[in-house]
N, C-alpha and C positions, 0 to 999 in steps of 0.2 A: 244201376251202376253198370256201364257197359264193359268196362275194363279193369278189373279189380288187379291185375297184373300187368306188368310192360308198359306202365303208364306214363312214367316220368320222361320229361323232355329234356332234361338237363343231368349230366352226371358230373360230379366232382371226385375224382380218384386220385388218391395219393400214389406216390412212385417211390418205391424203396427197394434195398437189396435183401433178397431171401435166399439164404444159403448159396450166396455167392453170385445170384443171377437178378437182374433187373426184373421186378414183378409189379404188377398195378392189382389193385383189391380194394378191400375195406380195412380198417382197424378192428380188431379183436374188441369186446364190449370193455370199455373202461381201461383203454391201455392205446398204445401207439405200435403195437405189433401188428404188421400188416399180415392180412391172411389173403393169399393169391386166389383171384377170381376171375372168370371169363363171362359166365352168365350171373348177371345181378339181379335177375328175377322180376325187379320192379321198372327196370329202365326199358326206353323203347330199344328193341332188339338191333336197331341199326346202331344206335349209340354204342352199344354192347361191342358190336363189329368194329366200330371205329376204334375204340381203347384196344383191343387186342391187335388188330394191324398196327396202330400207333405203336403200342409196347414192343412189337417185334421190330420196327423200324429204329427205334431209339436202342434196342439191343445190336441190330445190325450196324449202325453207325457209332456204335461205342460210346454212347453220350452217358455219363455217370447219374445215377439216381442220388437224392438228396439224402444224407445222413444227418439225423437229428443232433446225436451225441457228439459227433466230430464237428458239426457245423461246416460240412463240406460237400460236394457232388454238386450237379447243376439243375436236374430235373426235379420240382418238388411236387408238381401236380398237375395233370390233366384234366380240363374241363372240356365237356362237349354239350352243344346245344343242337336240338334240331326241332325245326317247326312242324308242328303236330298236322297241319294241313298242307303247308308250302312243301314239306321235305327238305327245305333249306339246312345246310349244317355250318356250324360254327366250332372250330376247335381252339383252344387257348393253352398254351406251353406256359405254365407257371416255372420260373427259372431264379436262380440264386443271381445270376449275373446277366449282362446283355449280350454278350457273345456266345452264339450256339453254332459249333463246328459244323459246316454243310447242310445248314438248316435248309436251304432252298432246295438241295438235292432229296432231302427227306420229304419236304412239302410236296414236290414233283411226285415223288412215288406214292404220297398218301392221296392225291388227287386222281392219280390214275385209276386206282380203287375205289375212290368214292367221289365222282364227277358233280355230285350236289353240294360239295363243300364250296361255300361262297366266301368264307372268312377263316383266315388263320391269324390268329392275336398272339401276342406275347406279353404275359405280365411279369415284372421284375419283382422278387419279394426276398430282399438280404437280409432280412430281420429274423431273430430267433423268437418266432411267434408260432401260435397255432392258427393265426388268421391265413386264409388262404391267398389272398391277394394283397400285393403291394401296391405304392401309388403310382408307378410308371407302366404306361401302356404303349405297345408298338403295334403297328399293322405289318404283318409280315407277308399276307397274301390276300387280294381281292379287297373287301370292304370292311369298316368294322361294326357290321350288323347283320344280323338274319331278319327275314321277313315272314310275319306268319298272320294269321286270321284270328279274330274272335268277335262275335256277337255282331258280324256284317262288316267290320273294319279291319283295315290292314294296318299292322303294327310293326315297326322296326326295333329291334331288340338289340341293344348293345351289349358286350360283355359283361360289364357290371351291374347292368340294370336288374332290377328285380322284375320277375314275371313268374307267374305261378307255375310249377312244375307239373300239373296235371291239368291239360288244356280242357278238355271236355267237361271235367268237373268244375272247372273255374268258370267256365260259361254259366253254369248252372248256379253256382254260387252268386255270381255278379247280377244274374237275371233274378234270382230270389230277392236281393238288396233292391233290386230296380221295381221289382212288383211290390214290394212292401212299402215302398216311397210312395206309390201311386202318383206318379209324376203328372204335371200338367204344363201346358204350353206357356204360362205365364210365370213358372218357377224360376228362381234363381237358386243355382245349386253351387255348395261349396264340395270340392271332392279333397279331402285332407288325406295325406300320404298317398299321393296320386301317381306315383310311379312312372311308367312311361304313357300313361294316359288311358289305360284300359276302361276303366269305369267310367272315368268323366266325358271320354269321346263317346262311349256306348249311350250314354244319356242325352248328350248335346242336342239329338235331332228331336227329342221330345220336350225340349225347355227352352226357357228365354236366353239365360247365361249360365257358363258354368267357371268356376273360378278353381283353380288347381294347386296345391302345394306339396313340393317333394324337396327333401334335402340333400339328394344326389344330382350333383350338376349334369352328368351325362344321361340320367332320366329325364330331367327336364328338358334337356335339346331334344332327346327323342320324341318326347311328348309334343312339343312343338312341331317338330318334322311331320309326326304320325297326324297332326291337325291338317297340316298343309296337304300330306299324302291322300286325306280322305275328304278333302274339300270342306272342312270344317271350320268356320270362321267365328262361332260364339263361344270360343273357350279362352282362357287366360291362365297362363302357367307362371309361377313364381318360384325361385329355388330359395328355400328358408326354411327353417323350423315351423312346423304347425303353429306351435304357438304364437311366435312372432307375427306368421302371416295372418292369423285370425285377427290378433289386435289391429294390425295395420289396416284390414279391410273394414273393421269397425270404426277406425278413424276416417277412412275415406268413405263412409256412408254407404258400405254396401250391405244391403239387409237380405240374407239367404232366407229362403222359405225351406229349404231342404239341404241337410248336411249328411255326407257320406262320409264315413272313417273307415279305414283298413289299417289301423297302427300295427307295429311290431308286437312280439309277445309280452313286452313289457307294459303295453297298454298306454292309455292315454294319460298326461301329466294333469294334475289338478288345474293349473292355470290354463291349459287348452279348455278343459270341461267347463269353466267358469266362463271363459271368453266366448265359446260356442253357446253357451245358455244366453248370454248376455244378447246374442244376435236377435233373439225372439222366433228362431227358427220353428216353424209349425212341426217338423218332421226329423229325426235323426235316425238315419240306417247303418247300424254298427255292424263291420264284418270283424271278426275276431279269430285269431289263432291260439286264444288262451282263454278258456272259458273263466278261469280264476280271476284274472285281470278285468274280463269284461264284467262280471259279476260285480267287481269293486266300483268300476267306474259307472255303471248304471246305477248303483246306490247312490253315489254323489249326484248324478242327473236327476234322480228323483227327489232329492233333498233340494233341487234348484228348480222345482217345477214341472219336471217331465215325468210321464207315467209310461211303463213298458207294456207294449200291447201285443207283441208277438216275438217267438223266438223259434228258429228253424236250423238245427244241425245239418252239415254237409260233410259227407266223407269225402275229403280231397285226396287223402294219404292211405288208400287200402293197405292193409298188412302191416299197420303201426297203431298206435293208440290215440294219434293224434287225430283231432277233428275240428274243422272251422265251424263257427256258428254266426248266423245273421239275426239281429234283434232291431226291433223298431220300437223308438221311443216317441211319443207325441206330447206337444205341449198341453198342459192341463188349462181347461176354460179359456 
């Protein structure tokens, strides 16, 4: 591992009032008490600098921090993304209402200090919730995405889109899954939970066809744009649940030889596992952020005719107890 600290390409930082002053930092363990921080230790140092400068600008422009108890104030969270290779920066202001007084002047001051900012977005979240983002998005400056590189391709990354926070280790994670699958030119690949297309587009040049499914519309739009951006024509993305897409592809007569899955922590549903088993795919490469649910899902795959061949942990989140795992399942006989 090259960078066990300062590796995160994305920060989600709450904004609260502490001792009468607007502060940014992290919540103390098992609480919503904000501990002010300037050096977050695991985040890209430039992201930390952007957060501090933005905090100071919010103070200077007298913009009120969110108060959970009173359900008052304007600024709930700051989200900053930075392309590991491109250096492009996106800033997202999460607010309780649309109007932000003198926001144009604030952005102008911010960009003077960080000319690599190519996108400033606003997300409006007026709900009493722990969720960071609401449903409404606005572009305040520039474009609604940043561009970065991974495994030889360029990727547009929108504000709400999923993108692994440790770029270099994510490349190793995805390359491990690709190597496990031992891809061939005549393979038809299903990329379930495809996000913005990072895995599917990375394998497309090595196989016949790729079919991807993702439930977040903005991510599907990104994946389609990313295919065009990289001149890749043998990929097909749909916006749906993985379960529905798998069933529909079966009805359409699509027979994958390889299935790549990268589900959330809750793992795969039983209906997806059964539908994917019915395709007769030779190989299933399973990327997991929760080894407990992966073990549960592998057990069901084994009952449905697959055998576990390999498992490889990958430390995507140094300084935490979390670990990603890649496993390979092969169809028996």
